[in-house]
C-alpha positions in Angstrom: 19.2 20.4 64.6 16.4 23.0 65.1 13.9 24.8 63.0 14.7 28.5 62.5 12.1 29.4 59.9 8.6 27.9 59.3 6.4 28.7 56.3 2.6 28.5 56.7 0.3 28.6 53.7 -2.6 30.5 55.3 -5.3 29.1 53.1 -8.4 31.0 52.3 -11.7 31.9 54.0 -12.5 29.8 57.0 -9.2 27.9 56.8 -7.1 30.9 57.7 -7.7 31.2 61.5 -7.0 27.6 62.3 -4.0 27.4 60.0 -2.5 30.6 61.4 -3.1 29.8 65.1 -1.7 26.3 64.8 1.4 27.5 63.0 2.0 30.4 65.4 1.7 28.1 68.4 4.2 25.6 66.8 6.6 28.3 65.9 6.4 29.6 69.5 7.2 26.2 71.0 10.2 25.8 68.6 11.4 29.4 69.0 11.2 29.8 65.2 10.4 32.7 62.9 7.1 32.3 61.1 6.4 33.4 57.6 2.8 33.5 56.4 2.2 33.0 52.7 -1.1 34.6 51.6 -2.1 33.9 48.1 -4.6 36.0 46.1 -6.2 33.9 43.4 -6.4 35.9 40.2 -9.3 35.7 37.8 -8.5 35.3 34.1 -10.1 37.8 31.8 -11.7 35.6 29.2 -13.2 38.5 27.3 -9.7 39.1 25.7 -10.1 35.8 23.9 -13.7 36.1 22.8 -14.1 38.3 19.8 -17.8 37.5 19.4 -18.7 39.6 22.5 -20.5 42.8 21.8 -19.1 46.0 23.3 -21.9 46.1 25.9 -21.3 42.5 26.9 -17.6 43.1 27.1 -18.1 46.2 29.3 -20.5 44.2 31.6 -18.0 41.3 31.9 -15.2 43.7 32.7 -17.3 45.3 35.5 -18.0 41.9 37.0 -14.3 40.9 36.7 -13.2 44.1 38.4 -15.7 43.6 41.2 -14.6 40.0 41.7 -10.9 41.0 41.8 -11.7 43.6 44.4 -13.5 41.1 46.6 -10.6 38.7 46.3 -8.1 41.5 47.2 -10.1 42.4 50.3 -10.2 38.8 51.4 -6.5 38.6 51.0 -5.9 41.6 53.2 -8.2 40.1 55.8 -6.2 36.9 55.8 -3.0 38.8 56.2 -4.5 40.5 59.3 -5.5 37.1 60.7 -2.0 35.8 60.3 -0.4 38.9 61.9 -2.8 38.8 64.8 -2.1 35.1 65.4 1.7 35.6 65.3 1.5 38.6 67.7 -0.8 36.7 70.1 1.8 34.0 70.4 4.8 36.3 70.5 6.4 34.9 67.4 8.7 36.9 65.1 7.0 36.9 61.7 6.7 38.2 58.2 4.0 38.1 55.6 4.4 37.2 51.9 1.7 38.2 49.5 1.5 36.4 46.1 -0.9 36.5 43.3 -1.6 33.9 40.6 -4.2 31.8 38.9 -5.1 28.5 40.5 -2.9 26.4 38.3 0.2 28.4 39.3 -0.3 28.3 43.1 1.2 24.8 43.8 4.4 25.8 42.0 4.6 29.1 43.9 4.2 27.3 47.3 6.7 24.6 46.3 9.4 27.1 45.3 9.0 29.0 48.5 8.9 25.8 50.7 12.4 24.9 49.5 13.7 27.9 51.5 12.2 27.0 54.9 12.8 24.3 57.5 9.2 23.1 57.4 5.9 24.1 55.8 2.4 23.9 57.1 -0.4 23.3 54.6 -4.1 22.5 54.6 -5.0 18.9 53.4 -7.2 20.4 50.7 -7.4 23.8 49.1 -9.9 25.0 46.5 -10.1 28.1 44.4 -13.3 28.8 42.5 -14.4 25.2 42.6 -10.9 23.8 41.6 -9.1 21.6 44.0 -5.5 22.6 44.0 -2.8 19.9 44.6 -0.6 21.9 46.8 0.3 19.0 49.2 1.4 16.7 46.4 3.6 19.4 44.7 5.3 20.5 47.9 5.9 16.9 49.2 7.6 15.7 46.0 9.0 18.9 44.7 10.4 20.9 47.6 12.8 18.5 49.3 11.5 19.8 52.6 9.2 18.3 55.3 5.6 19.5 55.7 2.8 19.3 58.2 -0.7 18.7 56.7 -3.6 19.9 58.8 -7.1 18.3 58.6 -9.9 20.7 57.5 -12.5 20.1 60.1 -10.9 18.4 63.1 -10.0 20.0 66.4 -6.3 20.9 66.6 -4.2 20.6 69.8 -2.1 23.6 70.9 1.1 21.8 69.9 2.2 18.2 69.3 2.5 16.5 72.7 1.7 12.9 71.9 3.4 11.8 68.6 2.8 8.6 66.7 5.6 7.6 64.4 4.7 5.1 61.7 7.9 3.1 61.2 8.7 0.5 58.6 12.5 0.9 58.3 12.3 2.4 54.8 14.1 5.4 53.4 11.0 7.7 53.4 10.2 6.8 57.0 13.9 7.4 58.1 13.8 10.8 56.4 10.6 11.8 58.1 11.7 10.8 61.6 15.0 12.7 61.2 13.3 15.8 59.8 10.8 15.7 62.7 13.4 15.5 65.5 13.0 19.2 66.6 9.2 18.6 67.1 9.8 15.1 68.7 12.0 16.7 71.3 9.1 18.9 72.4 6.7 15.9 72.8 5.8 14.2 76.1 5.3 10.8 74.4 6.7 9.6 71.1 5.4 6.2 70.2 7.3 4.4 67.4 5.0 1.8 65.9 5.5 -0.9 63.2 2.8 -2.9 61.6 4.1 -6.4 61.6 3.7 -8.9 58.7 3.3 -5.9 56.3 7.1 -5.4 55.7 10.1 -7.8 55.9 10.9 -8.5 59.5 14.6 -7.5 59.2 13.5 -4.0 58.4 11.0 -3.8 61.2 13.4 -5.0 63.8 15.2 -1.7 63.6 12.4 -0.1 65.6 14.2 -0.7 68.9 17.3 0.8 67.4 15.4 3.8 66.2 14.2 4.4 69.8 17.8 4.2 71.0 18.8 6.7 68.4 16.0 9.1 69.3 16.8 8.9 72.9 20.4 10.0 72.0 18.6 13.2 70.6 16.7 13.7 73.9 13.5 12.3 72.5 11.3 10.4 75.0 10.5 7.5 72.7 9.2 4.0 73.1 8.5 1.2 70.6 5.4 -0.9 69.9 3.9 -3.1 67.2 0.5 -3.5 65.7 -0.4 -6.7 64.0 -1.4 -6.4 60.3 -5.1 -7.2 60.1 -5.7 -7.1 56.4 -7.2 -3.6 56.2 -5.4 -0.9 54.2 -2.2 0.0 55.9 -3.1 3.7 56.0 -6.4 3.1 57.8 -4.6 0.9 60.3 -2.0 3.5 61.0 -4.7 6.2 61.6 -6.7 3.9 63.9 -3.6 3.1 66.0 -2.7 6.8 66.2 -6.3 7.5 67.5 -6.0 4.8 70.1 -2.9 6.5 71.4 -4.8 9.9 71.4 -2.0 11.2 69.3 -2.0 14.8 68.1 0.6 14.3 65.3 1.3 11.5 63.0 4.9 11.2 61.5 5.3 9.1 58.4 7.3 8.9 55.2 5.7 10.3 52.1 5.6 7.4 49.7 5.2 7.8 46.0 6.9 9.5 43.1 6.4 12.4 40.7 6.0 11.9 36.9 5.6 14.6 34.3 2.6 16.6 35.5 1.3 13.5 37.4 2.0 12.6 41.0 1.5 9.0 42.2 1.1 8.3 45.9 1.9 5.1 47.7 -1.0 3.3 49.2 -0.5 4.3 52.9 0.2 8.0 52.0 -2.8 8.2 49.7 -5.1 6.6 52.4 -3.9 8.9 55.2 -4.1 12.1 53.1 -7.5 11.3 51.6 -9.2 12.3 54.9 -6.7 13.0 57.7 -8.1 13.1 61.2 -5.0 14.6 62.8 -2.1 16.7 61.7 0.4 14.6 59.6 4.1 15.3 59.3 5.5 14.1 56.0 8.8 14.0 54.3 10.0 12.3 51.1 
């Protein structure tokens, strides 16, 4: 199993350089082709729906709209250049996809594309014009593919070298570990950790068996346990990963999708609320 194609959603503004550099470095280490998705947020022309506007007001609104769209287009072209420079700097085969849509359409656009790649890389939060766009949620539950969520303001390592695997024996955790194997093979240390007394013991006892299985896939893994201390499980996982000085957390994406509403499990919600290191998720 290997990754042949990785999709990175470049983000906008200050997000773009860190998103592109991290993705290009990861693609280089995995010898994968990298595709940069650059989204240009469109601005709705509300003057079409307001018949009360005078001609002069309508003309002024149209001028402002045209100016704003021009600025957004220029920003999109700059982001595309940032992606291309990062890919070339790391010697990665690459392509750029340009898409346009209003903010409400963007999560669906990213999700549809993510289904066609081995893994996607996304920012933990994305905003357009003051709106927070739920891209991570949509891709996690809608694409059927794994993703890596990057923190907005934390230093990023060159590539995952110390990986913390949150293991509870569940289906989502199993799926995440299996999907992450190409990355785990590249790591120097893979620490499989269970939080005891938080799940039935018979499920947690499989941690040693998981390490055996990972070693069969040439993953340098070891097993450890953290005693449940009563704090939210997501917080405890993050603290344990920090103690290890991990640069990637692998965990199952818990939760489910309802009609137009996505509900996270407690651990997933806690980790994604303010991630302090890249998080690999699969559902």
